[in-house]
Phi, psi and omega in degrees: 000131179265125189281171173296323175302316180294321176294323176300311177297322174296320175297322181295313183297327178292316179302316179295317177304315180297314177304320183291315184296325180283336191303315180300317180296318178298317178297322181286327174301308179306314184290325176296308175307316183297309183299313183289322181294312177306318175294311184286327166297322176291317184279331189241337178114140177307317186268356179267350184249125178270160176297326179295322177296319179293323174301314177299310178295328177289352182078021182269127179295326178273114183290348176269010187306318182297312178296321177302312186275334186231340187095237185276172178292325176301318181297321183293318178302317181297323176290327174293321171297320183293327179302336183245332186303318188295314183294321179296316181295320177300315177298318181291327176300314179299311183297325179295320179299325182287324188290326181062231180254037180310150177252007185265121179304320186299324185297311184290319171301322179295326170296338175275334189261299196300325178305312183292318182293320179298319176300317177296322175296317182296332178289336180090182180249138001274162174238165183225350194292321184293319178290328175297308180297324178301319184293312181299322185281346182269347182258137186296330175270318183284343178298323178293325176301309184296316180298318181298325186266328188254338185256074183273196177303325183289331177290324179293317177301318178296313176306316180293322173299318183292315180296329179295337181271357183231056185301329190269000186279123179297145183309317183292325176290323177298315175298318179301308186289334175297317174299314181300311183302308184303313181298315177301311179297306185299315190271331171307315177299312183294326176287323177294317181297319185294312183302318182292323181290324177280352178079019177267171187258116176288174185296324185246147187284344182212167178291325177299318174297319179299320178294319180301312179302313177301315182294320176300315186291317187282334172295316176301320182295315182289336186257006174300149183296136180273144181291152179298144183284176187291000000 
């Protein structure tokens, strides 16, 4: 005789089995939606693409698939960032370990530049994340989302190392050059990615050369003479 408790336990096991069986399929659907969303956001703009359009482009019969798997559009944007942030952070941690306690500005600039570019190179062509990220960083609200998800402890450590190499740089100049450096990095990558997607020739032949050019430019920016303080 099967007790009520036994039936309940059997029911729980059945639900877990069904969920387990569906899990790979569900994860595949999530990954497809993320890839399609990233591409559409990069090509058409974050605010021009609806969750319904993404669901349809991802081949989902249910137009509410995005909401089912991710929730709101903001949740979807956050998931796209997370899709890349972990790998970039891993690459940066490796570079930081190799950099140690260097006193060279260029070494710390490289820790900020190369990990993201290496990740784009690993993805192959075409990529969409640089254009997607540039849109988020240009929006006053979405910028905070990008910073929360992508600018973790490894970025802070790289910035601390850079700041330690520039003790004489006045705080206002430091903030100004930080803004300049961030804008240069974000939009240079987005423009290169767009050129590759359009089939035109970017300024540098490969991602590694692009990284070197950016490191050269940003190192020069940080080391440029500072105006005298008030």
